[in-house]
N, CA and C atoms as an extended XYZ file, in Angstrom:
579
Properties=species:S:1:pos:R:3:atomname:S:1:resname:S:1:resid:I:1 pbc="F F F"
N        33.388       19.748       17.401 N   HIS     1
C        31.722       19.341       17.694 CA  HIS     1
C        30.987       19.763       17.626 C   HIS     1
N        30.766       20.971       16.960 N   HIS     2
C        29.270       21.934       16.658 CA  HIS     2
C        29.261       21.398       15.051 C   HIS     2
N        28.245       20.794       14.559 N   PHE     3
C        27.675       20.712       13.293 CA  PHE     3
C        26.835       22.028       12.987 C   PHE     3
N        26.700       22.360       11.711 N   PRO     4
C        25.687       23.436       11.667 CA  PRO     4
C        24.447       22.916       11.294 C   PRO     4
N        23.280       23.752       11.704 N   SER     5
C        21.756       23.318       11.485 CA  SER     5
C        21.118       23.523       10.056 C   SER     5
N        21.216       22.190        9.543 N   TYR     6
C        20.377       22.242        8.226 CA  TYR     6
C        19.303       22.799        7.992 C   TYR     6
N        18.258       22.404        9.165 N   PHE     7
C        17.018       23.078        9.269 CA  PHE     7
C        16.820       23.706       10.289 C   PHE     7
N        15.761       24.509        9.600 N   ARG     8
C        15.300       25.516       10.815 CA  ARG     8
C        14.212       24.905       12.170 C   ARG     8
N        14.686       25.212       13.447 N   ARG     9
C        14.211       24.546       14.648 CA  ARG     9
C        12.522       24.868       14.621 C   ARG     9
N        12.320       26.157       14.199 N   ARG    10
C        11.005       26.880       14.735 CA  ARG    10
C        10.903       27.694       13.357 C   ARG    10
N         9.467       27.074       13.069 N   ILE    11
C         8.900       27.802       11.662 CA  ILE    11
C         7.452       28.384       12.382 C   ILE    11
N         7.131       29.017       11.464 N   ASN    12
C         5.605       29.919       11.922 CA  ASN    12
C         4.511       28.377       11.623 C   ASN    12
N         3.222       29.248       12.093 N   LYS    13
C         2.147       28.508       11.972 CA  LYS    13
C         1.676       27.994       10.511 C   LYS    13
N         2.015       29.020        9.612 N   GLN    14
C         1.314       29.060        8.258 CA  GLN    14
C         2.452       28.456        7.336 C   GLN    14
N         3.731       28.404        7.828 N   LEU    15
C         4.489       27.452        6.992 CA  LEU    15
C         4.578       25.907        7.925 C   LEU    15
N         4.190       26.013        9.147 N   GLY    16
C         4.022       24.547        9.481 CA  GLY    16
C         2.820       23.948        9.087 C   GLY    16
N         1.667       25.221        8.565 N   GLY    17
C         0.870       24.612        7.810 CA  GLY    17
C         1.113       23.801        6.351 C   GLY    17
N         1.934       24.247        6.105 N   LEU    18
C         2.081       23.853        4.557 CA  LEU    18
C         3.065       22.854        4.477 C   LEU    18
N         3.831       22.477        5.351 N   TYR    19
C         4.752       21.351        5.677 CA  TYR    19
C         3.790       20.214        5.802 C   TYR    19
N         2.814       20.412        6.891 N   ILE    20
C         1.909       19.288        7.223 CA  ILE    20
C         0.937       19.323        5.468 C   ILE    20
N         0.265       20.208        5.371 N   ALA    21
C        -0.353       19.696        3.894 CA  ALA    21
C         0.534       18.880        2.362 C   ALA    21
N         1.360       19.951        2.880 N   ALA    22
C         2.163       18.927        1.239 CA  ALA    22
C         2.993       17.862        1.517 C   ALA    22
N         3.148       17.447        2.899 N   THR    23
C         3.707       16.273        3.212 CA  THR    23
C         2.459       15.408        2.774 C   THR    23
N         1.193       15.123        3.829 N   ILE    24
C        -0.198       14.632        3.180 CA  ILE    24
C        -0.002       14.396        1.631 C   ILE    24
N         0.017       15.194        1.103 N   LEU    25
C        -0.420       15.040        0.061 CA  LEU    25
C         0.530       14.500       -1.204 C   LEU    25
N         2.268       14.596       -0.915 N   ASP    26
C         3.212       14.208       -1.057 CA  ASP    26
C         3.103       12.559       -0.786 C   ASP    26
N         2.391       12.114        0.252 N   PHE    27
C         2.127       11.012        1.132 CA  PHE    27
C         1.147       10.090        0.105 C   PHE    27
N         0.426       10.895       -0.134 N   ALA    28
C        -0.797       10.287       -1.014 CA  ALA    28
C        -0.401        9.794       -2.635 C   ALA    28
N         0.414       10.835       -3.058 N   LEU    29
C         1.046       10.900       -4.475 CA  LEU    29
C         1.789        9.396       -4.622 C   LEU    29
N         2.504        9.669       -3.112 N   ALA    30
C         3.625        8.856       -3.377 CA  ALA    30
C         3.352        6.973       -3.256 C   ALA    30
N         2.004        7.191       -2.942 N   MET    31
C         1.313        5.658       -2.875 CA  MET    31
C         1.129        5.365       -3.944 C   MET    31
N         0.600        6.305       -4.957 N   VAL    32
C        -0.065        5.709       -6.221 CA  VAL    32
C         1.103        6.150       -7.470 C   VAL    32
N         1.590        7.271       -7.292 N   VAL    33
C         2.265        7.515       -9.104 CA  VAL    33
C         2.881        6.631       -9.515 C   VAL    33
N         3.620        5.590       -8.803 N   LEU    34
C         4.567        4.834       -9.064 CA  LEU    34
C         3.927        3.703      -10.235 C   LEU    34
N         2.795        3.627       -9.206 N   PHE    35
C         1.438        2.468       -9.901 CA  PHE    35
C         0.527        2.680      -11.020 C   PHE    35
N         0.439        4.353      -11.347 N   GLU    36
C        -0.236        4.599      -12.771 CA  GLU    36
C         0.087        4.329      -13.799 C   GLU    36
N         1.422        4.130      -14.147 N   PRO    37
C         1.576        3.509      -15.447 CA  PRO    37
C         1.346        1.429      -15.387 C   PRO    37
N         1.386        0.919      -14.664 N   VAL    38
C         1.411       -0.238      -13.977 CA  VAL    38
C        -0.374       -0.499      -13.788 C   VAL    38
N        -0.884        0.333      -13.726 N   TYR    39
C        -2.409        0.503      -13.855 CA  TYR    39
C        -2.931        0.381      -15.243 C   TYR    39
N        -2.622        1.328      -15.785 N   LEU    40
C        -3.028        1.465      -17.386 CA  LEU    40
C        -2.351        0.403      -18.437 C   LEU    40
N        -1.101       -0.147      -17.912 N   TYR    41
C        -0.902       -1.215      -19.003 CA  TYR    41
C        -1.736       -2.508      -18.484 C   TYR    41
N        -1.505       -2.743      -17.434 N   ARG    42
C        -2.968       -3.968      -16.728 CA  ARG    42
C        -4.429       -3.884      -17.776 C   ARG    42
N        -4.503       -2.673      -18.231 N   LEU    43
C        -5.990       -2.613      -18.366 CA  LEU    43
C        -5.807       -2.691      -19.942 C   LEU    43
N        -4.576       -2.861      -20.661 N   GLY    44
C        -4.328       -3.326      -21.830 CA  GLY    44
C        -3.635       -2.073      -22.823 C   GLY    44
N        -3.260       -0.802      -21.866 N   TYR    45
C        -2.522        0.370      -23.063 CA  TYR    45
C        -1.869       -0.210      -23.325 C   TYR    45
N        -1.079        0.237      -24.376 N   THR    46
C         0.781       -0.210      -24.663 CA  THR    46
C         1.337        0.636      -23.903 C   THR    46
N         2.747        0.685      -23.862 N   ILE    47
C         3.596        1.423      -23.696 CA  ILE    47
C         3.302        3.090      -24.586 C   ILE    47
N         3.683        2.896      -25.428 N   GLU    48
C         3.146        4.031      -26.401 CA  GLU    48
C         2.130        4.691      -25.931 C   GLU    48
N         0.812        4.348      -25.780 N   HIS    49
C        -0.070        4.609      -25.421 CA  HIS    49
C         0.142        5.931      -24.115 C   HIS    49
N         0.903        5.104      -23.269 N   ILE    50
C         0.871        5.939      -22.022 CA  ILE    50
C         1.883        6.574      -21.921 C   ILE    50
N         2.687        6.468      -22.880 N   LEU    51
C         3.903        7.740      -22.969 CA  LEU    51
C         3.174        9.045      -23.290 C   LEU    51
N         2.328        8.794      -24.777 N   LEU    52
C         1.334        9.736      -24.566 CA  LEU    52
C         0.298       10.310      -24.089 C   LEU    52
N         0.016        9.413      -23.095 N   TYR    53
C        -0.873        9.898      -22.356 CA  TYR    53
C        -0.185       10.911      -21.306 C   TYR    53
N         0.801       10.785      -20.842 N   TYR    54
C         2.150       11.900      -20.072 CA  TYR    54
C         2.486       13.010      -20.967 C   TYR    54
N         2.785       12.709      -22.316 N   VAL    55
C         2.634       13.583      -22.940 CA  VAL    55
C         1.388       14.913      -22.846 C   VAL    55
N         0.420       14.421      -23.200 N   VAL    56
C        -0.682       15.191      -23.167 CA  VAL    56
C        -0.784       16.251      -21.870 C   VAL    56
N        -0.480       15.324      -20.377 N   VAL    57
C        -0.523       15.984      -19.106 CA  VAL    57
C         0.457       17.160      -18.903 C   VAL    57
N         1.578       16.340      -19.117 N   TYR    58
C         2.769       18.085      -19.269 CA  TYR    58
C         2.507       18.954      -20.289 C   TYR    58
N         2.203       18.555      -21.810 N   GLY    59
C         1.448       19.444      -22.626 CA  GLY    59
C         1.108       20.469      -22.335 C   GLY    59
N        -0.508       20.071      -21.930 N   ALA    60
C        -1.403       20.523      -21.143 CA  ALA    60
C        -0.982       21.906      -20.152 C   ALA    60
N        -0.221       20.902      -19.208 N   TYR    61
C         0.350       22.175      -18.148 CA  TYR    61
C         1.248       23.256      -18.659 C   TYR    61
N         2.072       22.537      -20.027 N   TYR    62
C         2.614       24.067      -20.324 CA  TYR    62
C         1.966       25.225      -20.728 C   TYR    62
N         0.693       24.546      -21.269 N   PHE    63
C        -0.036       25.831      -21.850 CA  PHE    63
C        -0.916       26.552      -20.759 C   PHE    63
N        -0.900       25.702      -19.930 N   LEU    64
C        -2.184       26.381      -18.892 CA  LEU    64
C        -1.632       27.348      -17.761 C   LEU    64
N        -0.190       26.503      -17.370 N   VAL    65
C         0.319       27.113      -15.975 CA  VAL    65
C         0.321       28.735      -15.967 C   VAL    65
N         0.299       29.501      -17.054 N   PRO    66
C         0.485       31.048      -16.582 CA  PRO    66
C        -1.352       31.472      -16.446 C   PRO    66
N        -2.716       30.682      -16.079 N   PHE    67
C        -3.651       30.929      -16.146 CA  PHE    67
C        -3.659       30.285      -14.139 C   PHE    67
N        -2.878       29.152      -13.951 N   GLY    68
C        -2.494       28.913      -12.562 CA  GLY    68
C        -1.878       30.048      -11.853 C   GLY    68
N        -0.962       30.904      -12.622 N   GLY    69
C        -0.339       32.368      -11.546 CA  GLY    69
C        -1.418       33.189      -11.411 C   GLY    69
N        -2.285       33.276      -12.642 N   LYS    70
C        -3.277       34.518      -12.613 CA  LYS    70
C        -4.185       34.129      -11.338 C   LYS    70
N        -4.801       32.910      -11.503 N   PHE    71
C        -5.887       32.254      -10.150 CA  PHE    71
C        -5.292       32.408       -9.169 C   PHE    71
N        -4.012       32.479       -9.106 N   VAL    72
C        -3.365       32.355       -7.628 CA  VAL    72
C        -3.093       33.705       -7.016 C   VAL    72
N        -2.923       34.741       -7.900 N   ALA    73
C        -2.843       36.043       -7.458 CA  ALA    73
C        -4.119       36.674       -7.221 C   ALA    73
N        -5.700       35.882       -7.938 N   ARG    74
C        -6.761       36.637       -7.678 CA  ARG    74
C        -7.250       36.035       -6.349 C   ARG    74
N        -7.549       35.305       -6.280 N   PHE    75
C        -7.606       34.362       -5.163 CA  PHE    75
C        -7.116       34.002       -3.905 C   PHE    75
N        -5.619       33.988       -4.314 N   GLY    76
C        -4.676       33.592       -3.135 CA  GLY    76
C        -4.182       32.288       -2.974 C   GLY    76
N        -2.713       31.482       -2.844 N   PRO    77
C        -2.686       30.396       -2.758 CA  PRO    77
C        -3.330       29.069       -2.112 C   PRO    77
N        -4.133       29.363       -0.650 N   ALA    78
C        -4.460       28.832       -0.136 CA  ALA    78
C        -5.910       27.929       -1.106 C   ALA    78
N        -6.700       29.263       -1.613 N   ARG    79
C        -8.028       28.456       -2.192 CA  ARG    79
C        -7.523       27.745       -3.495 C   ARG    79
N        -6.238       28.199       -3.916 N   SER    80
C        -5.651       27.615       -5.118 CA  SER    80
C        -5.368       26.143       -4.966 C   SER    80
N        -4.448       25.861       -3.838 N   MET    81
C        -4.379       24.493       -3.646 CA  MET    81
C        -5.351       24.073       -3.542 C   MET    81
N        -6.619       24.395       -2.636 N   ALA    82
C        -7.392       23.671       -2.625 CA  ALA    82
C        -8.166       23.081       -3.156 C   ALA    82
N        -8.428       24.080       -4.653 N   LEU    83
C        -9.206       23.424       -5.574 CA  LEU    83
C        -8.269       22.718       -6.495 C   LEU    83
N        -6.828       22.484       -6.076 N   SER    84
C        -5.879       21.974       -7.154 CA  SER    84
C        -6.567       20.507       -6.608 C   SER    84
N        -6.805       20.268       -5.292 N   THR    85
C        -6.976       18.819       -4.584 CA  THR    85
C        -8.297       18.590       -5.288 C   THR    85
N        -9.382       19.399       -5.758 N   VAL    86
C       -10.759       18.826       -6.077 CA  VAL    86
C       -10.251       18.182       -7.993 C   VAL    86
N        -9.303       19.069       -8.596 N   MET    87
C        -8.627       18.497       -9.475 CA  MET    87
C        -7.883       17.185      -10.219 C   MET    87
N        -7.483       16.764       -8.617 N   LEU    88
C        -6.635       15.788       -8.320 CA  LEU    88
C        -7.512       14.362       -8.074 C   LEU    88
N        -8.514       15.218       -7.609 N   ILE    89
C        -9.777       13.588       -6.473 CA  ILE    89
C       -10.344       13.425       -7.924 C   ILE    89
N       -10.648       14.614       -9.292 N   GLY    90
C       -11.020       14.205      -10.379 CA  GLY    90
C       -10.681       13.713      -11.500 C   GLY    90
N        -8.871       13.629      -11.268 N   TYR    91
C        -7.835       12.839      -12.053 CA  TYR    91
C        -7.953       11.293      -11.633 C   TYR    91
N        -7.980       11.168      -10.417 N   TYR    92
C        -7.860        9.620       -9.778 CA  TYR    92
C        -8.843        9.083       -9.870 C   TYR    92
N       -10.476        9.756       -9.766 N   GLY    93
C       -11.334        9.404       -9.950 CA  GLY    93
C       -11.837        8.781      -11.955 C   GLY    93
N       -11.397        9.822      -12.555 N   SER    94
C       -11.442        9.257      -13.965 CA  SER    94
C       -10.275        8.661      -14.223 C   SER    94
N        -8.909        8.500      -13.912 N   LEU    95
C        -8.202        7.262      -14.115 CA  LEU    95
C        -9.230        6.099      -13.367 C   LEU    95
N        -9.570        5.827      -12.185 N   PHE    96
C       -10.624        4.391      -12.114 CA  PHE    96
C       -11.153        4.338      -12.948 C   PHE    96
N       -11.985        5.286      -13.584 N   ALA    97
C       -12.983        5.255      -14.756 CA  ALA    97
C       -12.574        4.532      -15.743 C   ALA    97
N       -11.223        4.704      -15.681 N   VAL    98
C       -10.635        4.588      -17.501 CA  VAL    98
C       -11.040        2.699      -17.329 C   VAL    98
N       -11.508        1.844      -16.527 N   SER    99
C       -11.271        0.420      -16.578 CA  SER    99
C       -12.181       -0.008      -17.127 C   SER    99
N       -13.238        1.083      -16.932 N   THR   100
C       -14.523        0.818      -17.797 CA  THR   100
C       -15.318        1.681      -19.132 C   THR   100
N       -14.652        2.890      -18.838 N   VAL   101
C       -15.111        4.069      -20.005 CA  VAL   101
C       -13.572        4.431      -20.846 C   VAL   101
N       -13.154        4.079      -21.707 N   THR   102
C       -12.289        4.348      -22.327 CA  THR   102
C       -11.806        6.097      -22.533 C   THR   102
N       -12.967        6.242      -22.975 N   ALA   103
C       -12.865        7.596      -22.911 CA  ALA   103
C       -12.038        8.647      -21.601 C   ALA   103
N       -12.411        8.422      -20.642 N   PHE   104
C       -11.648        8.729      -19.810 CA  PHE   104
C        -9.943        9.230      -19.710 C   PHE   104
N        -9.395        7.661      -20.698 N   PHE   105
C        -7.903        8.137      -20.708 CA  PHE   105
C        -7.825        8.904      -20.933 C   PHE   105
N        -8.472        9.909      -21.611 N   TRP   106
C        -7.812       11.650      -22.719 CA  TRP   106
C        -8.556       12.103      -21.622 C   TRP   106
N        -9.164       12.116      -20.876 N   ILE   107
C        -9.861       12.904      -19.651 CA  ILE   107
C        -8.976       13.669      -18.685 C   ILE   107
N        -8.582       12.056      -18.237 N   ALA   108
C        -7.626       11.856      -16.837 CA  ALA   108
C        -6.438       12.843      -17.007 C   ALA   108
N        -5.435       12.877      -18.152 N   PRO   109
C        -4.313       13.875      -18.330 CA  PRO   109
C        -5.096       14.800      -17.737 C   PRO   109
N        -6.535       15.670      -18.847 N   LEU   110
C        -6.571       16.901      -18.692 CA  LEU   110
C        -7.050       17.177      -17.327 C   LEU   110
N        -7.564       16.807      -16.063 N   PHE   111
C        -7.651       16.859      -14.902 CA  PHE   111
C        -6.377       17.004      -14.256 C   PHE   111
N        -5.019       15.994      -14.752 N   PHE   112
C        -4.313       16.103      -13.537 CA  PHE   112
C        -3.030       17.284      -14.593 C   PHE   112
N        -3.481       18.133      -15.376 N   ALA   113
C        -2.939       19.085      -15.714 CA  ALA   113
C        -3.156       20.463      -15.021 C   ALA   113
N        -4.776       20.146      -14.957 N   LEU   114
C        -5.200       21.429      -14.399 CA  LEU   114
C        -4.977       21.447      -13.075 C   LEU   114
N        -4.918       20.273      -12.066 N   GLN   115
C        -3.904       19.941      -10.688 CA  GLN   115
C        -2.898       20.707      -10.559 C   GLN   115
N        -2.068       20.519      -11.364 N   LYS   116
C        -0.599       21.071      -11.920 CA  LYS   116
C        -0.705       22.736      -11.729 C   LYS   116
N        -1.470       23.016      -13.043 N   MET   117
C        -1.562       24.183      -12.958 CA  MET   117
C        -1.919       24.999      -11.838 C   MET   117
N        -2.783       24.679      -11.149 N   LEU   118
C        -3.652       25.503       -9.481 CA  LEU   118
C        -2.579       25.255       -8.356 C   LEU   118
N        -1.625       24.332       -8.191 N   TYR   119
C        -1.404       23.871       -7.183 CA  TYR   119
C         0.461       24.181       -7.309 C   TYR   119
N         1.339       23.986       -8.671 N   TRP   120
C         2.560       24.464       -8.438 CA  TRP   120
C         2.611       25.792       -8.267 C   TRP   120
N         1.783       26.970       -8.816 N   PRO   121
C         1.954       28.532       -8.684 CA  PRO   121
C         1.752       28.454       -7.466 C   PRO   121
N         0.611       28.164       -7.007 N   ALA   122
C         0.149       28.023       -5.106 CA  ALA   122
C         0.995       27.891       -4.274 C   ALA   122
N         1.852       26.467       -4.425 N   TYR   123
C         2.720       26.004       -3.587 CA  TYR   123
C         3.825       27.033       -3.582 C   TYR   123
N         4.269       27.648       -4.412 N   HIS   124
C         5.688       28.484       -5.049 CA  HIS   124
C         5.675       29.869       -4.006 C   HIS   124
N         4.312       30.534       -4.276 N   MET   125
C         3.944       32.033       -3.577 CA  MET   125
C         3.588       31.344       -2.260 C   MET   125
N         2.980       30.321       -1.793 N   GLU   126
C         2.395       30.095       -0.235 CA  GLU   126
C         4.234       29.726        0.507 C   GLU   126
N         5.020       29.004       -0.019 N   PHE   127
C         5.829       28.809        1.180 CA  PHE   127
C         7.127       30.179        0.810 C   PHE   127
N         7.028       31.020       -0.752 N   ILE   128
C         7.722       32.308       -0.592 CA  ILE   128
C         7.131       33.421        0.672 C   ILE   128
N         6.058       33.421        0.916 N   LEU   129
C         4.959       34.341        1.105 CA  LEU   129
C         4.858       33.926        3.510 C   LEU   129
N         5.204       32.736        3.141 N   SER   130
C         5.456       32.419        4.640 CA  SER   130
C         6.320       32.293        5.141 C   SER   130
N         7.751       32.047        4.434 N   SER   131
C         8.902       31.688        5.030 CA  SER   131
C         9.984       32.810        5.319 C   SER   131
N        10.748       32.825        6.161 N   ASP   132
C        11.282       33.567        6.385 CA  ASP   132
C        12.486       33.386        5.449 C   ASP   132
N        12.573       35.229        4.803 N   GLN   133
C        13.739       35.393        3.935 CA  GLN   133
C        15.231       34.923        4.306 C   GLN   133
N        15.676       34.904        5.785 N   GLU   134
C        17.134       34.988        6.347 CA  GLU   134
C        17.106       33.098        6.621 C   GLU   134
N        16.381       32.601        6.598 N   ASP   135
C        16.275       31.246        6.725 CA  ASP   135
C        15.633       30.434        5.537 C   ASP   135
N        15.234       30.724        4.735 N   ARG   136
C        14.254       30.129        3.683 CA  ARG   136
C        15.359       28.985        3.274 C   ARG   136
N        16.403       29.145        3.072 N   GLY   137
C        17.217       27.296        2.450 CA  GLY   137
C        16.827       26.566        3.762 C   GLY   137
N        17.132       26.938        4.890 N   LYS   138
C        16.878       25.827        6.026 CA  LYS   138
C        15.347       25.447        5.925 C   LYS   138
N        14.330       26.807        5.416 N   GLU   139
C        12.865       25.886        5.753 CA  GLU   139
C        12.783       25.195        4.892 C   GLU   139
N        13.607       25.489        3.321 N   PHE   140
C        13.114       24.727        1.950 CA  PHE   140
C        13.487       23.421        2.340 C   PHE   140
N        14.769       22.990        3.130 N   SER   141
C        15.594       21.985        3.149 CA  SER   141
C        14.537       20.778        4.321 C   SER   141
N        13.867       21.473        4.913 N   GLY   142
C        12.785       20.912        5.748 CA  GLY   142
C        11.820       20.218        5.071 C   GLY   142
N        10.974       21.501        4.512 N   LEU   143
C        10.142       20.709        3.678 CA  LEU   143
C        10.437       19.715        2.416 C   LEU   143
N        11.667       20.181        2.214 N   TRP   144
C        12.427       18.661        0.592 CA  TRP   144
C        12.315       17.606        1.247 C   TRP   144
N        13.418       17.665        2.820 N   SER   145
C        13.259       16.328        3.387 CA  SER   145
C        11.752       15.352        3.961 C   SER   145
N        11.262       16.196        4.142 N   LEU   146
C         9.567       15.389        4.632 CA  LEU   146
C         9.196       14.720        2.998 C   LEU   146
N         9.056       15.679        2.047 N   SER   147
C         8.915       14.909        0.695 CA  SER   147
C         9.145       13.849        0.588 C   SER   147
N        11.079       13.412        0.635 N   THR   148
C        11.911       12.500        0.188 CA  THR   148
C        11.222       11.216        1.316 C   THR   148
N        11.216       11.654        2.474 N   ILE   149
C        10.958       10.630        3.365 CA  ILE   149
C         9.654        9.840        3.172 C   ILE   149
N         8.334       10.767        3.053 N   VAL   150
C         7.476       10.064        2.242 CA  VAL   150
C         7.461        9.219        0.758 C   VAL   150
N         8.666        9.714       -0.102 N   TYR   151
C         8.309        8.833       -1.339 CA  TYR   151
C         9.339        7.986       -1.413 C   TYR   151
N         9.628        7.461       -0.133 N   ILE   152
C        10.399        6.332        0.325 CA  ILE   152
C         9.268        5.486        0.806 C   ILE   152
N         8.744        6.020        1.649 N   ILE   153
C         7.610        5.055        2.532 CA  ILE   153
C         6.083        4.324        1.463 C   ILE   153
N         6.033        5.907        0.930 N   GLY   154
C         4.558        5.250       -0.304 CA  GLY   154
C         4.473        4.736       -0.723 C   GLY   154
N         5.343        4.496       -1.963 N   PRO   155
C         4.906        3.350       -2.814 CA  PRO   155
C         5.335        1.858       -1.988 C   PRO   155
N         5.947        1.731       -0.858 N   ALA   156
C         5.760        0.419       -0.046 CA  ALA   156
C         4.456        0.355        0.583 C   ALA   156
N         3.794        1.391        0.674 N   LEU   157
C         2.319        1.402        1.666 CA  LEU   157
C         1.755        0.971        0.096 C   LEU   157
N         1.555        1.728       -0.749 N   GLY   158
C         0.497        1.948       -1.674 CA  GLY   158
C         0.768        0.405       -2.236 C   GLY   158
N         1.641       -0.220       -2.627 N   GLY   159
C         1.999       -1.554       -3.202 CA  GLY   159
C         1.476       -2.747       -2.225 C   GLY   159
N         1.531       -2.655       -1.377 N   LEU   160
C         0.464       -3.260        0.477 CA  LEU   160
C        -0.606       -3.433       -0.061 C   LEU   160
N        -1.548       -2.314       -0.372 N   ILE   161
C        -2.565       -1.981       -0.764 CA  ILE   161
C        -3.022       -2.572       -1.838 C   ILE   161
N        -2.304       -2.616       -3.061 N   ILE   162
C        -2.684       -3.320       -4.487 CA  ILE   162
C        -2.499       -4.421       -3.770 C   ILE   162
N        -1.806       -5.146       -3.700 N   GLN   163
C        -1.583       -6.614       -3.094 CA  GLN   163
C        -2.195       -7.357       -2.219 C   GLN   163
N        -2.631       -6.415       -1.129 N   GLN   164
C        -4.151       -7.156       -0.476 CA  GLN   164
C        -4.969       -6.718       -0.862 C   GLN   164
N        -5.462       -5.575       -1.400 N   SER   165
C        -6.844       -5.271       -1.963 CA  SER   165
C        -7.198       -4.396       -3.310 C   SER   165
N        -6.427       -4.205       -3.827 N   GLY   166
C        -6.485       -4.235       -5.641 CA  GLY   166
C        -6.227       -2.228       -5.571 C   GLY   166
N        -6.280       -2.166       -7.181 N   PHE   167
C        -6.104       -0.453       -7.422 CA  PHE   167
C        -7.750        0.540       -6.794 C   PHE   167
N        -8.896       -0.347       -6.921 N   PRO   168
C        -9.873        0.346       -6.566 CA  PRO   168
C        -9.557        0.876       -5.124 C   PRO   168
N        -9.649        0.067       -3.830 N   VAL   169
C        -9.085        0.518       -2.905 CA  VAL   169
C        -7.873        1.539       -2.563 C   VAL   169
N        -6.823        1.668       -3.361 N   LEU   170
C        -5.880        2.682       -3.380 CA  LEU   170
C        -6.288        3.543       -3.339 C   LEU   170
N        -7.034        4.012       -4.834 N   PHE   171
C        -7.634        4.913       -5.433 CA  PHE   171
C        -8.344        5.789       -3.945 C   PHE   171
N        -9.137        5.083       -3.269 N   VAL   172
C       -10.288        5.401       -2.348 CA  VAL   172
C        -9.241        6.075       -1.142 C   VAL   172
N        -8.043        5.496       -0.463 N   VAL   173
C        -7.849        5.893        0.133 CA  VAL   173
C        -6.652        7.291        0.144 C   VAL   173
N        -5.889        6.956       -1.365 N   VAL   174
C        -5.541        8.831       -1.868 CA  VAL   174
C        -6.291        9.634       -1.805 C   VAL   174
N        -7.713        9.687       -2.762 N   MET   175
C        -8.327       10.402       -2.276 CA  MET   175
C        -8.847       11.356       -1.030 C   MET   175
N        -8.981       10.027       -0.196 N   ILE   176
C        -9.331       10.844        1.232 CA  ILE   176
C        -8.150       11.293        1.556 C   ILE   176
N        -6.970       11.094        1.330 N   LEU   177
C        -5.455       11.763        1.777 CA  LEU   177
C        -5.456       13.026        0.841 C   LEU   177
N        -5.934       12.646       -0.384 N   ILE   178
C        -5.933       14.013       -0.467 CA  ILE   178
C        -6.808       15.261       -0.148 C   ILE   178
N        -8.193       14.504       -0.069 N   MET   179
C        -9.054       15.748        0.588 CA  MET   179
C        -8.489       16.620        2.083 C   MET   179
N        -7.807       15.514        2.886 N   SER   180
C        -7.717       16.031        4.234 CA  SER   180
C        -5.912       16.798        4.123 C   SER   180
N        -5.642       16.912        3.059 N   SER   181
C        -4.455       17.634        2.996 CA  SER   181
C        -4.811       19.308        2.733 C   SER   181
N        -5.851       19.498        2.417 N   ASN   182
C        -6.648       20.823        2.592 CA  ASN   182
C        -6.963       21.206        4.038 C   ASN   182
N        -6.722       20.077        4.969 N   ILE   183
C        -7.302       21.026        6.486 CA  ILE   183
C        -6.151       22.087        6.872 C   ILE   183
N        -4.888       21.414        7.154 N   PRO   184
C        -3.987       22.426        7.256 CA  PRO   184
C        -3.521       23.695        7.027 C   PRO   184
N        -4.081       23.471        5.432 N   LEU   185
C        -3.809       25.010        4.963 CA  LEU   185
C        -5.005       25.661        5.442 C   LEU   185
N        -6.180       25.574        6.202 N   PHE   186
C        -7.349       26.356        6.487 CA  PHE   186
C        -6.769       26.553        7.947 C   PHE   186
N        -6.486       25.959        8.554 N   LEU   187
C        -6.118       26.217        9.978 CA  LEU   187
C        -5.503       26.928       10.451 C   LEU   187
N        -4.410       27.206        9.719 N   ALA   188
C        -3.038       27.830       10.157 CA  ALA   188
C        -3.943       29.495        9.652 C   ALA   188
N        -3.358       30.048       10.727 N   PRO   189
C        -3.283       31.725       10.329 CA  PRO   189
C        -2.834       32.294        9.276 C   PRO   189
N        -3.236       33.387        8.739 N   VAL   190
C        -2.760       33.748        7.307 CA  VAL   190
C        -1.785       34.937        7.979 C   VAL   190
N        -0.447       35.117        7.822 N   THR   191
C         0.549       36.013        8.367 CA  THR   191
C         1.641       36.359        7.783 C   THR   191
N         1.879       36.813        6.583 N   TYR   192
C         2.819       37.014        5.706 CA  TYR   192
C         3.945       37.978        5.896 C   TYR   192
N         5.026       37.689        6.250 N   HIS   193
C         5.802       38.564        6.413 CA  HIS   193
C         6.623       39.516        5.056 C   HIS   193
């Protein structure tokens, strides 16, 4: 009758800040990421162009990620994650602008690659520094579970917003959520173990 606990019941404030920040950001992305190719396709881009678009994103990210690690080492994970949200706002702003200025089709992927470059090394460093080594698996399970839940709920809400109000409103809602994801990172005290 005693089941093992797969989640840590108490986490420190800094890790809690990461949980909240990552969940808000994941929720914002979950609302829109599924619909990005649909948006581009509806603008008249072919499937080949859309595939090339994502090749540019991940190709650029591959070459840029070492610079992200250097940025995190110099300025810290919270600042890097905050700057990554600025890049993500630039990405969604550029993606929205593709509808009127086609050059943004090639600018948007660069913003997205820069966001990934700044976010992922910082995210992993923040998690490692703020988690408890003995309970890291449980703490990661909690973070992963929150992400999974929002990636189930997010697309439904994003689709509803598109249906009711269109892509421009979805982009605005997503950008507001992205910016608000910075707040928990800077409210939590920095105390690394």
